[in-house]
C-alpha positions as CSV (number, residue, x, y, z in Angstrom):
1,X,63.7,-22.9,19.6
2,X,60.2,-21.7,20.8
3,X,57.9,-23.8,23.0
4,X,55.3,-24.0,20.2
5,X,57.8,-25.5,17.9
6,X,58.9,-28.0,20.5
7,X,55.4,-29.3,20.7
8,X,54.9,-29.5,16.9
9,X,58.0,-31.7,16.8
10,X,57.0,-33.9,19.6
11,X,53.7,-34.4,18.1
12,X,55.3,-35.2,14.7
13,X,57.8,-37.7,16.5
14,X,54.9,-39.4,18.1
15,X,53.0,-39.7,14.9
16,X,56.0,-41.4,13.1
17,X,56.5,-43.8,16.1
18,X,52.9,-45.0,15.8
19,X,51.7,-43.4,19.0
20,X,48.9,-40.9,19.4
21,X,49.8,-37.4,20.4
22,X,48.9,-36.6,23.9
23,X,46.7,-33.5,23.3
24,X,45.7,-33.8,19.7
25,X,42.8,-31.9,18.3
26,X,41.1,-35.1,17.4
27,X,41.2,-36.5,20.8
28,X,40.1,-33.0,22.3
29,X,37.0,-32.8,20.2
30,X,36.2,-36.5,20.6
31,X,36.1,-36.1,24.3
32,X,33.7,-33.0,24.0
33,X,31.4,-34.8,21.6
34,X,31.3,-37.6,24.2
35,X,30.5,-35.3,27.0
36,X,27.8,-33.5,25.0
37,X,26.0,-36.6,23.9
38,X,25.8,-37.7,27.5
39,X,24.6,-34.5,29.1
40,X,22.7,-32.8,26.3
41,X,20.7,-35.5,24.6
42,X,17.4,-34.2,23.7
43,X,14.3,-36.1,25.0
44,X,12.3,-38.3,22.7
45,X,9.7,-36.6,20.4
46,X,6.4,-37.2,22.2
47,X,4.4,-34.7,20.1
48,X,1.1,-36.1,18.7
49,X,1.1,-36.8,14.9
50,X,0.1,-34.1,12.6
51,X,-3.7,-33.8,11.8
52,X,-5.1,-34.1,8.2
53,X,-8.2,-33.5,6.4
54,X,-10.0,-36.5,4.8
55,X,-8.6,-35.6,1.4
56,X,-5.0,-35.9,2.8
57,X,-4.3,-32.1,3.0
58,X,-3.3,-30.4,6.3
59,X,-6.3,-29.8,8.5
60,X,-7.5,-26.2,8.6
61,X,-6.6,-25.7,12.1
62,X,-3.0,-26.8,11.5
63,X,-2.5,-25.7,7.9
64,X,-0.1,-22.8,8.7
65,X,1.8,-24.9,11.5
66,X,5.3,-26.3,10.4
67,X,4.8,-30.1,10.6
68,X,7.9,-31.3,8.7
69,X,8.4,-35.1,9.8
70,X,10.6,-37.6,8.2
71,X,8.6,-40.3,6.4
72,X,5.2,-38.3,6.1
73,X,3.7,-37.9,2.6
74,X,3.3,-34.4,1.8
75,X,-0.1,-33.2,0.6
76,X,-0.7,-32.6,-3.2
77,X,-0.6,-29.0,-4.3
78,X,-3.2,-28.1,-6.8
79,X,-2.8,-25.6,-9.6
80,X,-6.2,-24.0,-9.8
81,X,-5.9,-20.3,-10.8
82,X,-6.3,-18.0,-7.9
83,X,-9.2,-15.5,-8.1
84,X,-6.8,-12.5,-8.5
85,X,-5.0,-14.3,-11.3
86,X,-8.4,-15.0,-12.9
87,X,-9.1,-11.3,-12.6
88,X,-5.7,-10.2,-14.2
89,X,-6.4,-12.5,-17.1
90,X,-9.8,-10.9,-17.6
91,X,-8.4,-7.4,-17.6
92,X,-6.0,-8.5,-20.5
93,X,-9.1,-9.4,-22.4
94,X,-11.3,-6.2,-22.1
95,X,-9.3,-4.5,-24.8
96,X,-10.1,-7.1,-27.4
97,X,-13.6,-6.9,-28.8
98,X,-13.8,-10.8,-29.2
99,X,-12.9,-11.5,-25.6
100,X,-14.5,-8.4,-23.9
101,X,-17.9,-10.1,-23.3
102,X,-16.2,-13.0,-21.5
103,X,-14.0,-10.6,-19.5
104,X,-17.0,-8.6,-18.3
105,X,-18.6,-11.8,-17.0
106,X,-15.6,-12.7,-15.0
107,X,-15.1,-9.1,-13.6
108,X,-18.8,-8.9,-12.7
109,X,-18.5,-12.3,-10.7
110,X,-16.3,-10.4,-8.2
111,X,-18.4,-7.3,-7.2
112,X,-16.4,-6.8,-3.9
113,X,-13.1,-6.8,-5.5
114,X,-11.8,-3.3,-6.0
115,X,-9.7,-4.1,-9.0
116,X,-12.6,-5.8,-10.7
117,X,-14.8,-2.7,-10.1
118,X,-12.2,-0.4,-11.4
119,X,-11.6,-2.3,-14.7
120,X,-15.5,-2.6,-15.1
121,X,-15.5,1.3,-15.2
122,X,-12.8,1.3,-17.8
123,X,-14.9,-1.2,-19.9
124,X,-17.9,1.2,-19.7
125,X,-15.6,4.2,-20.7
126,X,-14.4,2.1,-23.7
127,X,-17.9,1.3,-24.7
128,X,-18.9,5.0,-24.5
129,X,-20.9,4.8,-21.3
130,X,-19.4,7.8,-19.5
131,X,-22.0,8.0,-17.0
132,X,-21.7,4.6,-15.9
133,X,-17.9,4.7,-15.7
134,X,-17.9,8.1,-13.9
135,X,-20.1,6.5,-11.2
136,X,-17.7,3.6,-10.6
137,X,-14.7,6.0,-10.7
138,X,-16.0,8.4,-8.3
139,X,-16.8,5.5,-5.8
140,X,-13.3,4.1,-6.2
141,X,-11.6,7.3,-5.8
142,X,-12.8,7.8,-2.2
143,X,-13.1,4.1,-1.2
144,X,-10.7,3.2,1.5
145,X,-10.5,-0.4,0.3
146,X,-8.3,-1.6,-2.5
147,X,-4.8,-0.6,-3.5
148,X,-3.7,3.0,-3.6
149,X,-3.2,2.9,-7.4
150,X,-6.9,2.5,-8.0
151,X,-7.7,5.8,-6.2
152,X,-5.0,7.6,-8.3
153,X,-6.2,6.2,-11.6
154,X,-9.9,6.8,-10.7
155,X,-9.2,10.5,-10.1
156,X,-7.2,10.6,-13.3
157,X,-10.0,9.0,-15.4
158,X,-12.5,11.5,-14.2
159,X,-10.2,14.2,-15.0
160,X,-9.9,12.8,-18.5
161,X,-13.7,12.8,-18.9
162,X,-14.3,16.3,-17.4
163,X,-11.8,18.2,-19.6
164,X,-13.4,17.7,-23.0
165,X,-16.8,18.2,-21.4
166,X,-16.0,22.0,-20.7
167,X,-15.2,21.4,-17.0
168,X,-11.6,22.5,-17.1
169,X,-11.4,23.7,-13.4
170,X,-12.8,20.6,-12.1
171,X,-10.6,18.4,-14.3
172,X,-7.6,20.4,-13.1
173,X,-8.6,19.7,-9.4
174,X,-9.0,15.9,-10.0
175,X,-5.6,16.0,-11.8
176,X,-3.9,17.6,-8.9
177,X,-5.6,14.8,-6.6
178,X,-4.3,12.0,-8.8
179,X,-0.7,13.3,-9.0
180,X,-0.1,14.6,-5.3
181,X,1.3,11.1,-4.2
182,X,5.0,10.7,-4.4
183,X,4.3,7.1,-5.5
184,X,3.5,8.2,-9.1
185,X,7.3,8.9,-9.5
186,X,7.7,5.2,-9.9
187,X,4.7,4.5,-12.4
188,X,5.8,5.6,-15.8
189,X,2.5,4.6,-17.4
190,X,0.6,6.7,-15.0
191,X,3.0,9.7,-15.6
192,X,2.4,9.4,-19.3
193,X,-1.3,9.2,-19.0
194,X,-1.3,12.2,-16.5
195,X,0.7,14.3,-19.1
196,X,-2.0,13.5,-21.7
197,X,-4.8,14.5,-19.4
198,X,-2.8,17.6,-18.4
199,X,-2.7,18.6,-22.2
200,X,-6.4,18.1,-22.5
201,X,-7.2,20.3,-19.5
202,X,-4.6,23.0,-20.8
203,X,-6.3,22.9,-24.3
204,X,-9.8,23.1,-22.7
205,X,-8.8,26.0,-20.5
206,X,-7.4,27.9,-23.5
207,X,-10.7,27.2,-25.6
208,X,-12.8,28.4,-22.8
209,X,-11.0,31.6,-22.3
210,X,-11.5,32.5,-26.1
C-alpha cells in the first residue's frame, strides 16, 4: 500500500484507541493560532474619541471620516428634501397651470442652478414669452456650468423658435450644434424632439424657397 494510505490507517487507529493523532490538522492549526496570538497581537486602541457637534451629529471636520466604534450611538439622519430634489419636483409642476406659479417660485429661488435657469426658460416659452426664453437658452447654450444635456437642449429650443420665424438657416445651424454629440444616441426623448424640429426647419426651407 502507499505511504499516504498507511498514514490514514494509522490516524484512524489512533482515534479508535482514544489517542490523538500525532500530526492532525486540528493540532497543527491550534499551534499556528497560539503562535500568532503571541507574536502578532495588535496594540491597544489609543485613538481619541470621535468629535461630535452639539446636536449629536458628526463634527464638520470629521463628518467624512469613518469612525465606526462599538457602543457608539449613531447620529440621526434627517429626511429633509435636497435642493436638487426640490427643483426636480418643481419641474414636474410647470406643465400644470394650477401648480405653475408655485413651481416658478421654487425655480427662481435657485438663480445659480443651471437646471433651474433652463426650466425657467421653458416656462417662459410655454407662456409665449419667446424673447425671455431665448435670452435664457442662449446663455445656457454657451455656459460652461451645468450638465451637458442643458446645452444640447438649449440649442434645440432656439432652433425650434427660429424655424417658424423664417430663420431656417440659423435654425439648421443650431440644430446641427444640438445633435453633434454622440450622447444624443442614448436620449430617445431628445432624438424625437430633434426630429420634430428638423421637420420644422425643412418645412420652413421649402416655404422660403417658393
